[in-house]
Backbone atoms as SQL, in Angstrom:
CREATE TABLE atoms (id INTEGER PRIMARY KEY, chain TEXT, resi INTEGER, resn TEXT, atom TEXT, x REAL, y REAL, z REAL);
INSERT INTO atoms VALUES
  (1, 'A', 1, 'MET', 'N', 39.651, 131.156, 118.893),
  (2, 'A', 1, 'MET', 'CA', 40.669, 131.178, 119.908),
  (3, 'A', 1, 'MET', 'C', 40.651, 132.557, 120.564),
  (4, 'A', 2, 'SER', 'N', 40.777, 132.575, 121.864),
  (5, 'A', 2, 'SER', 'CA', 40.709, 133.862, 122.552),
  (6, 'A', 2, 'SER', 'C', 42.020, 134.617, 122.382),
  (7, 'A', 3, 'SER', 'N', 41.931, 135.905, 122.558),
  (8, 'A', 3, 'SER', 'CA', 43.097, 136.776, 122.389),
  (9, 'A', 3, 'SER', 'C', 44.176, 136.440, 123.423),
  (10, 'A', 4, 'ASP', 'N', 43.733, 136.158, 124.657),
  (11, 'A', 4, 'ASP', 'CA', 44.700, 135.818, 125.707),
  (12, 'A', 4, 'ASP', 'C', 45.454, 134.540, 125.368),
  (13, 'A', 5, 'LYS', 'N', 44.717, 133.546, 124.874),
  (14, 'A', 5, 'LYS', 'CA', 45.354, 132.263, 124.546),
  (15, 'A', 5, 'LYS', 'C', 46.327, 132.446, 123.379),
  (16, 'A', 6, 'CYS', 'N', 45.952, 133.238, 122.416),
  (17, 'A', 6, 'CYS', 'CA', 46.812, 133.515, 121.263),
  (18, 'A', 6, 'CYS', 'C', 48.074, 134.245, 121.712),
  (19, 'A', 7, 'GLN', 'N', 47.926, 135.222, 122.591),
  (20, 'A', 7, 'GLN', 'CA', 49.085, 135.952, 123.098),
  (21, 'A', 7, 'GLN', 'C', 50.008, 135.022, 123.889),
  (22, 'A', 8, 'ASP', 'N', 49.416, 134.123, 124.682),
  (23, 'A', 8, 'ASP', 'CA', 50.200, 133.187, 125.480),
  (24, 'A', 8, 'ASP', 'C', 50.991, 132.251, 124.567),
  (25, 'A', 9, 'MET', 'N', 50.348, 131.760, 123.515),
  (26, 'A', 9, 'MET', 'CA', 51.032, 130.866, 122.587),
  (27, 'A', 9, 'MET', 'C', 52.147, 131.615, 121.864),
  (28, 'A', 10, 'SER', 'N', 51.892, 132.848, 121.517),
  (29, 'A', 10, 'SER', 'CA', 52.904, 133.666, 120.845),
  (30, 'A', 10, 'SER', 'C', 54.088, 133.913, 121.772),
  (31, 'A', 11, 'PHE', 'N', 53.803, 134.191, 123.028),
  (32, 'A', 11, 'PHE', 'CA', 54.862, 134.403, 124.013),
  (33, 'A', 11, 'PHE', 'C', 55.710, 133.145, 124.173),
  (34, 'A', 12, 'GLN', 'N', 55.042, 132.003, 124.283),
  (35, 'A', 12, 'GLN', 'CA', 55.763, 130.733, 124.451),
  (36, 'A', 12, 'GLN', 'C', 56.630, 130.426, 123.223),
  (37, 'A', 13, 'ALA', 'N', 56.122, 130.722, 122.048),
  (38, 'A', 13, 'ALA', 'CA', 56.908, 130.503, 120.831),
  (39, 'A', 13, 'ALA', 'C', 58.141, 131.405, 120.819),
  (40, 'A', 14, 'GLY', 'N', 57.967, 132.644, 121.208),
  (41, 'A', 14, 'GLY', 'CA', 59.096, 133.571, 121.271),
  (42, 'A', 14, 'GLY', 'C', 60.117, 133.137, 122.316),
  (43, 'A', 15, 'GLU', 'N', 59.617, 132.655, 123.430),
  (44, 'A', 15, 'GLU', 'CA', 60.510, 132.182, 124.493),
  (45, 'A', 15, 'GLU', 'C', 61.303, 130.962, 124.020),
  (46, 'A', 16, 'ALA', 'N', 60.656, 130.046, 123.343),
  (47, 'A', 16, 'ALA', 'CA', 61.335, 128.855, 122.821),
  (48, 'A', 16, 'ALA', 'C', 62.392, 129.246, 121.795),
  (49, 'A', 17, 'LYS', 'N', 62.048, 130.222, 120.951),
  (50, 'A', 17, 'LYS', 'CA', 63.010, 130.690, 119.948),
  (51, 'A', 17, 'LYS', 'C', 64.230, 131.307, 120.625),
  (52, 'A', 18, 'GLY', 'N', 64.001, 132.082, 121.653),
  (53, 'A', 18, 'GLY', 'CA', 65.109, 132.704, 122.386),
  (54, 'A', 18, 'GLY', 'C', 66.004, 131.671, 123.041),
  (55, 'A', 19, 'GLN', 'N', 65.396, 130.646, 123.647),
  (56, 'A', 19, 'GLN', 'CA', 66.181, 129.593, 124.294),
  (57, 'A', 19, 'GLN', 'C', 66.991, 128.812, 123.259),
  (58, 'A', 20, 'ALA', 'N', 66.397, 128.548, 122.110),
  (59, 'A', 20, 'ALA', 'CA', 67.107, 127.823, 121.054),
  (60, 'A', 20, 'ALA', 'C', 68.294, 128.639, 120.555),
  (61, 'A', 21, 'GLU', 'N', 68.113, 129.947, 120.462),
  (62, 'A', 21, 'GLU', 'CA', 69.206, 130.806, 120.000),
  (63, 'A', 21, 'GLU', 'C', 70.348, 130.827, 121.005),
  (64, 'A', 22, 'VAL', 'N', 70.026, 130.850, 122.294),
  (65, 'A', 22, 'VAL', 'CA', 71.060, 130.820, 123.337),
  (66, 'A', 22, 'VAL', 'C', 71.831, 129.508, 123.254),
  (67, 'A', 23, 'LYS', 'N', 71.128, 128.403, 123.072),
  (68, 'A', 23, 'LYS', 'CA', 71.787, 127.098, 122.959),
  (69, 'A', 23, 'LYS', 'C', 72.668, 127.044, 121.711),
  (70, 'A', 24, 'LYS', 'N', 72.166, 127.600, 120.618),
  (71, 'A', 24, 'LYS', 'CA', 72.953, 127.630, 119.374),
  (72, 'A', 24, 'LYS', 'C', 74.230, 128.428, 119.574),
  (73, 'A', 25, 'ASP', 'N', 74.120, 129.580, 120.219),
  (74, 'A', 25, 'ASP', 'CA', 75.300, 130.419, 120.461),
  (75, 'A', 25, 'ASP', 'C', 76.318, 129.694, 121.338),
  (76, 'A', 26, 'ALA', 'N', 75.826, 128.977, 122.348),
  (77, 'A', 26, 'ALA', 'CA', 76.727, 128.234, 123.233),
  (78, 'A', 26, 'ALA', 'C', 77.443, 127.129, 122.462),
  (79, 'A', 27, 'LEU', 'N', 76.719, 126.438, 121.599),
  (80, 'A', 27, 'LEU', 'CA', 77.336, 125.383, 120.798),
  (81, 'A', 27, 'LEU', 'C', 78.360, 125.959, 119.824),
  (82, 'A', 28, 'MET', 'N', 78.059, 127.094, 119.247),
  (83, 'A', 28, 'MET', 'CA', 79.002, 127.736, 118.327),
  (84, 'A', 28, 'MET', 'C', 80.272, 128.146, 119.067),
  (85, 'A', 29, 'ASP', 'N', 80.118, 128.654, 120.283),
  (86, 'A', 29, 'ASP', 'CA', 81.285, 129.027, 121.087),
  (87, 'A', 29, 'ASP', 'C', 82.141, 127.802, 121.394),
  (88, 'A', 30, 'LYS', 'N', 81.475, 126.694, 121.761),
  (89, 'A', 30, 'LYS', 'CA', 82.222, 125.463, 122.055),
  (90, 'A', 30, 'LYS', 'C', 82.957, 124.968, 120.816),
  (91, 'A', 31, 'ALA', 'N', 82.306, 125.010, 119.678),
  (92, 'A', 31, 'ALA', 'CA', 82.934, 124.552, 118.437),
  (93, 'A', 31, 'ALA', 'C', 84.122, 125.449, 118.081),
  (94, 'A', 32, 'SER', 'N', 83.961, 126.733, 118.254),
  (95, 'A', 32, 'SER', 'CA', 85.045, 127.673, 117.965),
  (96, 'A', 32, 'SER', 'C', 86.233, 127.436, 118.895),
  (97, 'A', 33, 'ASN', 'N', 85.950, 127.215, 120.165),
  (98, 'A', 33, 'ASN', 'CA', 87.020, 126.946, 121.130),
  (99, 'A', 33, 'ASN', 'C', 87.733, 125.638, 120.804),
  (100, 'A', 34, 'ALA', 'N', 86.980, 124.628, 120.410),
  (101, 'A', 34, 'ALA', 'CA', 87.580, 123.339, 120.052),
  (102, 'A', 34, 'ALA', 'C', 88.459, 123.483, 118.817),
  (103, 'A', 35, 'ALA', 'N', 87.994, 124.241, 117.847),
  (104, 'A', 35, 'ALA', 'CA', 88.779, 124.457, 116.628),
  (105, 'A', 35, 'ALA', 'C', 90.072, 125.215, 116.943),
  (106, 'A', 36, 'GLN', 'N', 89.990, 126.212, 117.786),
  (107, 'A', 36, 'GLN', 'CA', 91.176, 126.985, 118.162),
  (108, 'A', 36, 'GLN', 'C', 92.167, 126.098, 118.901),
  (109, 'A', 37, 'SER', 'N', 91.664, 125.255, 119.794),
  (110, 'A', 37, 'SER', 'CA', 92.531, 124.346, 120.547),
  (111, 'A', 37, 'SER', 'C', 93.219, 123.354, 119.616),
  (112, 'A', 38, 'ALA', 'N', 92.483, 122.827, 118.653),
  (113, 'A', 38, 'ALA', 'CA', 93.060, 121.889, 117.683),
  (114, 'A', 38, 'ALA', 'C', 94.128, 122.575, 116.853),
  (115, 'A', 39, 'LYS', 'N', 93.858, 123.798, 116.450),
  (116, 'A', 39, 'LYS', 'CA', 94.835, 124.563, 115.659),
  (117, 'A', 39, 'LYS', 'C', 96.127, 124.757, 116.446),
  (118, 'A', 40, 'GLU', 'N', 95.989, 125.143, 117.716),
  (119, 'A', 40, 'GLU', 'CA', 97.168, 125.366, 118.545),
  (120, 'A', 40, 'GLU', 'C', 97.940, 124.066, 118.759),
  (121, 'A', 41, 'SER', 'N', 97.233, 122.966, 118.946),
  (122, 'A', 41, 'SER', 'CA', 97.882, 121.666, 119.129),
  (123, 'A', 41, 'SER', 'C', 98.652, 121.266, 117.876),
  (124, 'A', 42, 'CYS', 'N', 98.055, 121.476, 116.733),
  (125, 'A', 42, 'CYS', 'CA', 98.722, 121.141, 115.471),
  (126, 'A', 42, 'CYS', 'C', 99.953, 122.015, 115.251),
  (127, 'A', 43, 'GLN', 'N', 99.848, 123.284, 115.574),
  (128, 'A', 43, 'GLN', 'CA', 100.998, 124.178, 115.424),
  (129, 'A', 43, 'GLN', 'C', 102.140, 123.741, 116.330),
  (130, 'A', 44, 'LYS', 'N', 101.816, 123.384, 117.574),
  (131, 'A', 44, 'LYS', 'CA', 102.845, 122.951, 118.512),
  (132, 'A', 44, 'LYS', 'C', 103.487, 121.651, 118.034),
  (133, 'A', 45, 'ALA', 'N', 102.679, 120.724, 117.556),
  (134, 'A', 45, 'ALA', 'CA', 103.209, 119.459, 117.037),
  (135, 'A', 45, 'ALA', 'C', 104.114, 119.716, 115.841),
  (136, 'A', 46, 'GLY', 'N', 103.724, 120.617, 114.969),
  (137, 'A', 46, 'GLY', 'CA', 104.537, 120.962, 113.803),
  (138, 'A', 46, 'GLY', 'C', 105.877, 121.558, 114.202),
  (139, 'A', 47, 'GLU', 'N', 105.860, 122.418, 115.201),
  (140, 'A', 47, 'GLU', 'CA', 107.101, 123.024, 115.681),
  (141, 'A', 47, 'GLU', 'C', 108.021, 121.954, 116.281),
  (142, 'A', 48, 'THR', 'N', 107.441, 121.009, 116.997),
  (143, 'A', 48, 'THR', 'CA', 108.230, 119.928, 117.595),
  (144, 'A', 48, 'THR', 'C', 108.866, 119.062, 116.520),
  (145, 'A', 49, 'VAL', 'N', 108.079, 118.712, 115.499),
  (146, 'A', 49, 'VAL', 'CA', 108.601, 117.895, 114.396),
  (147, 'A', 49, 'VAL', 'C', 109.717, 118.642, 113.673),
  (148, 'A', 50, 'LYS', 'N', 109.515, 119.913, 113.439),
  (149, 'A', 50, 'LYS', 'CA', 110.532, 120.717, 112.752),
  (150, 'A', 50, 'LYS', 'C', 111.832, 120.754, 113.553),
  (151, 'A', 51, 'ALA', 'N', 111.727, 120.951, 114.859),
  (152, 'A', 51, 'ALA', 'CA', 112.918, 121.008, 115.713),
  (153, 'A', 51, 'ALA', 'C', 113.655, 119.670, 115.716),
  (154, 'A', 52, 'LYS', 'N', 112.896, 118.574, 115.786),
  (155, 'A', 52, 'LYS', 'CA', 113.532, 117.257, 115.778),
  (156, 'A', 52, 'LYS', 'C', 114.191, 116.971, 114.435),
  (157, 'A', 53, 'ALA', 'N', 113.590, 117.393, 113.366),
  (158, 'A', 53, 'ALA', 'CA', 114.176, 117.193, 112.042),
  (159, 'A', 53, 'ALA', 'C', 115.472, 118.000, 111.917),
  (160, 'A', 54, 'GLN', 'N', 115.469, 119.213, 112.449),
  (161, 'A', 54, 'GLN', 'CA', 116.680, 120.038, 112.409),
  (162, 'A', 54, 'GLN', 'C', 117.786, 119.397, 113.249),
  (163, 'A', 55, 'ASP', 'N', 117.424, 118.872, 114.419),
  (164, 'A', 55, 'ASP', 'CA', 118.407, 118.184, 115.262),
  (165, 'A', 55, 'ASP', 'C', 118.985, 116.972, 114.542),
  (166, 'A', 56, 'ALA', 'N', 118.131, 116.222, 113.861),
  (167, 'A', 56, 'ALA', 'CA', 118.601, 115.039, 113.130),
  (168, 'A', 56, 'ALA', 'C', 119.536, 115.455, 111.993),
  (169, 'A', 57, 'ALA', 'N', 119.178, 116.504, 111.282),
  (170, 'A', 57, 'ALA', 'CA', 120.033, 116.983, 110.188),
  (171, 'A', 57, 'ALA', 'C', 121.384, 117.440, 110.733),
  (172, 'A', 58, 'ASP', 'N', 121.374, 118.134, 111.862),
  (173, 'A', 58, 'ASP', 'CA', 122.627, 118.584, 112.474),
  (174, 'A', 58, 'ASP', 'C', 123.471, 117.394, 112.917),
  (175, 'A', 59, 'ALA', 'N', 122.818, 116.361, 113.461),
  (176, 'A', 59, 'ALA', 'CA', 123.545, 115.166, 113.902),
  (177, 'A', 59, 'ALA', 'C', 124.221, 114.481, 112.711),
  (178, 'A', 60, 'VAL', 'N', 123.523, 114.415, 111.586),
  (179, 'A', 60, 'VAL', 'CA', 124.106, 113.808, 110.384),
  (180, 'A', 60, 'VAL', 'C', 125.281, 114.644, 109.904),
  (181, 'A', 61, 'LYS', 'N', 125.136, 115.957, 109.888),
  (182, 'A', 61, 'LYS', 'CA', 126.228, 116.832, 109.469),
  (183, 'A', 61, 'LYS', 'C', 127.440, 116.659, 110.384),
  (184, 'A', 62, 'ASN', 'N', 127.194, 116.575, 111.688),
  (185, 'A', 62, 'ASN', 'CA', 128.297, 116.394, 112.637),
  (186, 'A', 62, 'ASN', 'C', 128.977, 115.042, 112.425),
  (187, 'A', 63, 'ALA', 'N', 128.175, 113.990, 112.210),
  (188, 'A', 63, 'ALA', 'CA', 128.724, 112.646, 112.049),
  (189, 'A', 63, 'ALA', 'C', 129.536, 112.518, 110.763),
  (190, 'A', 64, 'THR', 'N', 129.148, 113.250, 109.740),
  (191, 'A', 64, 'THR', 'CA', 129.854, 113.134, 108.445),
  (192, 'A', 64, 'THR', 'C', 130.904, 114.220, 108.264),
  (193, 'A', 65, 'GLY', 'N', 131.048, 115.081, 109.252),
  (194, 'A', 65, 'GLY', 'CA', 132.047, 116.137, 109.163),
  (195, 'A', 65, 'GLY', 'C', 131.656, 117.280, 108.251),
  (196, 'A', 66, 'MET', 'N', 130.387, 117.391, 107.918),
  (197, 'A', 66, 'MET', 'CA', 129.923, 118.443, 107.003),
  (198, 'A', 66, 'MET', 'C', 129.536, 119.725, 107.744),
  (199, 'A', 67, 'ASN', 'N', 129.666, 119.722, 109.040),
  (200, 'A', 67, 'ASN', 'CA', 129.207, 120.865, 109.837),
  (201, 'A', 67, 'ASN', 'C', 130.397, 121.740, 110.248),
  (202, 'A', 68, 'LYS', 'N', 131.225, 122.083, 109.279),
  (203, 'A', 68, 'LYS', 'CA', 132.412, 122.886, 109.594),
  (204, 'A', 68, 'LYS', 'C', 132.367, 124.205, 108.858);
């Protein structure tokens, strides 16, 4: 195999590796963003459930006269 052909193949392999790494980094960023979004959604849902539970408890206390 000639030196030029070997260098060309080596260059192409390095280029492919670089492109694969860029794609991997992009996928990791997307996964991280999706995980962060899911976390925030779950936190917001939890806060909503907590607030509704507190409202329900207060309503029961008011209805039974225990909120004095």
